[in-house]
C-alpha positions, 0 to 999 in steps of 0.5 A: 764128386765132392768138388762138383757138389761143392761147385753146385752148392756155391752156384746155388748159393750165389744164385740164391744171393743174386735172387735176394739181391734182386728181391731187395732191389725190388723191395727198395724200389717198392718202398721208395714208390710207396714213400713218394705215394705217401708224400703226394698223399700228404700233400693232397691231405694238407691242401684239403684241410686248407680248402676245408678250413676256408669253407668253414670259415666261409660257412661261418661267415655265411651263417652270421650273415644269415642270422643278421638277415633273419633279424632284419627280416623280423625287424621289418616284418614287425614294422610292417605289422605296426604300420598295418595296425596304424593304417587300420586303426591308428587314427580312431576318429570315431572314438575321438568324436564320441569323446568330444560329444562327451566333453573331452578336451584336446589333451584327452584326445591326444592322449586317449586316441593317439591324435596329433594336437592339430587333429585334436583341435580340428576335430573339437572345432568341427564338432563344436561348429556342428553343434 
């Protein structure tokens, strides 16, 4: 009987070792699969980091371009406003005419009213001719 128990015990121990061996193989396979998945994930992460870096660089470049365009638009708006002011009142001929009636000379018309020398001379000649 003791040999049967010994044989049964040995058989159970061997069965346990075989089961542990299979479990160990399964753990190794799982570990290898997890390592491969981890490497793939790291590779994907590096690719995403590179893409993100590219997008950040492009975004920074676009931001700088937007700032330059905003500055350019602001300059254009200021220029347009200046041109509109000039169109509406840059050549105040009425004021210049009144100054000529009061005896203003050509230099005073150029300085005060912003007329060109030719415009001031013409206005003085016209006012004196009318008088």
